[in-house]
C-alpha positions as CSV (number, residue, x, y, z in Angstrom):
1,M,13.6,45.9,-26.4
2,K,16.8,44.0,-27.3
3,L,19.7,43.5,-25.0
4,I,23.1,42.7,-26.5
5,I,25.7,41.3,-24.3
6,P,28.9,40.3,-26.2
7,E,30.3,36.9,-25.3
8,N,33.5,38.4,-23.9
9,I,31.5,40.4,-21.4
10,A,29.4,37.4,-20.4
11,N,32.6,35.4,-20.0
12,K,34.1,38.2,-17.8
13,A,31.0,38.0,-15.5
14,R,31.4,34.2,-15.3
15,R,35.1,34.5,-14.4
16,Q,34.3,37.1,-11.7
17,A,31.7,34.8,-10.2
18,K,34.3,32.0,-10.1
19,K,37.0,34.3,-8.8
20,W,34.9,35.5,-5.9
21,F,33.4,32.2,-4.9
22,P,32.3,31.4,-2.2
23,L,31.5,35.1,-1.8
24,E,29.0,36.9,-4.0
25,A,30.5,38.7,-7.0
26,Y,29.2,42.1,-8.0
27,M,29.6,44.3,-11.1
28,E,27.9,47.2,-12.8
29,L,27.1,46.9,-16.5
30,I,28.3,49.7,-18.7
31,G,26.8,50.3,-22.1
32,T,24.6,52.4,-24.4
33,I,21.0,52.7,-25.2
34,S,20.0,53.3,-28.8
35,K,18.3,56.6,-29.7
36,N,15.0,54.8,-30.2
37,N,15.3,53.1,-26.8
38,K,15.0,49.7,-28.4
39,V,18.5,48.3,-28.1
40,I,20.8,48.2,-25.0
41,T,24.3,47.2,-25.8
42,I,26.7,46.2,-22.9
43,M,30.2,47.3,-23.6
44,D,32.0,46.6,-20.3
45,T,31.7,46.0,-16.6
46,W,32.9,47.9,-13.7
47,I,34.0,46.1,-10.5
48,P,34.5,47.9,-7.2
49,G,38.1,48.0,-6.1
50,D,37.0,47.5,-2.5
51,L,34.4,44.8,-3.1
52,S,36.1,42.4,-0.6
53,E,35.0,44.7,2.2
54,Y,31.4,44.5,1.3
55,T,30.7,40.9,0.1
56,S,29.9,37.7,1.9
57,P,28.6,34.3,0.9
58,G,25.0,35.4,1.4
59,Q,24.9,39.1,0.4
60,I,26.5,42.2,-1.0
61,D,26.3,45.5,1.0
62,I,26.2,48.1,-1.8
63,N,28.5,51.0,-1.1
64,P,26.7,54.1,-2.3
65,A,30.0,55.6,-3.5
66,W,30.2,52.8,-6.1
67,R,27.6,54.5,-8.3
68,K,29.6,57.7,-8.7
69,E,32.7,55.7,-9.4
70,S,31.0,53.5,-12.0
71,E,29.4,56.5,-13.7
72,K,32.7,58.2,-14.0
73,Y,34.2,55.1,-15.6
74,A,31.2,54.7,-17.9
75,E,31.5,58.3,-19.1
76,S,35.2,57.8,-19.7
77,I,34.5,55.1,-22.2
78,G,31.4,56.7,-23.8
79,G,28.7,54.8,-22.0
80,I,26.3,54.9,-19.1
81,V,25.6,52.6,-16.2
82,I,22.9,50.2,-17.4
83,G,22.5,48.2,-14.2
84,T,24.1,45.8,-11.8
85,I,24.5,42.0,-11.6
86,H,25.7,39.8,-8.8
87,S,26.1,36.1,-8.2
88,H,24.3,33.8,-5.8
89,P,27.0,31.3,-5.0
90,Y,24.6,29.0,-3.0
91,K,21.1,27.8,-3.7
92,F,18.4,29.1,-1.4
93,K,16.8,26.4,0.8
């Protein structure tokens, strides 16, 4: 399987991690999966509008409503929710 993450999407994730520091950043990856299931292409990210209510320096409390919201956004741009990513702003001891 091949995963394609365009540089602009990777940079967006980095910017979000810096923006949210010292809190954890969170986003859902939106993309497509090829018909032969061998290539996943990330086309955008979705960031919850109410993330500040659910993030802290040590964890993210995932709001179950986020998945429906992200799926709606993904569908609107012709993709699906591929997965989630989040930052770890501090090293574990």
